[in-house]
N, C-alpha and C positions, 0 to 999 in steps of 0.2 A: 904514219901517226904525227902529230905537229907535236915537241916536245914539251907546246902549257898542256897541253891535253893530257898527259902521261900520269897517272896519278903514282906515287913512291907510296906500298902498305906499306913501310915502317910509321912512316907518317900518319898516314891513316888509322895503321895501329895504337899508337898513343893520342892521337887525339880521340878516339873509339874506347879507351882507358881509360882519360880523362876524365871524359864527359861524362865514365860509367862512375867512375867515384866521386864526382862532384853529386850526380845525379842519388849514388847510396846514402851519402851524408846529409842531401837533403831528407831522403825521406826518415832517416833514423830521426832526425831533429823533430819529423813532425806529429814520428807513431809514437819518442819523448812525449811530448808535448798535449799527444793525443794523451795518453796516459795519464799523465797528470791529469787530466781534466776529467776523466772519468772516475780517478780517484776522488776530485774535491766534489760532483757530482754525487756523487757516489754516498761520502758522508754527509753529501750535507739534504741525502732523506734519511741518513741515520738519526742525524740531528732535529727536524723536524719534519714526522709524518707526517704529518697531514694538511699541510704546505705545502711539500712533495706532491701526492693525492690530490690537491687541488686545482695546480698547476697542471696538471699530469689531464685532469680531469675538464680543465679549460681552455688547455691545447686540444685535444679531441675533437672540444666540440664545435669548435670554429676551425677548423679543419673540416667537421665534415660541414659545415656549412656550407662552404667553401667550395668543396665538391661533391655539394649536393646536385 
């Protein structure tokens, strides 16, 4: 087998670890952002319940019309 085709396992392991760490950090940021948005949406529903119900009804109606 030629030398260029050999894969150094320690290099591959380090690269995989770096990629996993980067993916973990990205997922953590996305989770935190989604949690913040969910809190904001929940607060909106508590502050303006009639408007929130109207928006939900309108969205449901539009989805029903689109997928009819």
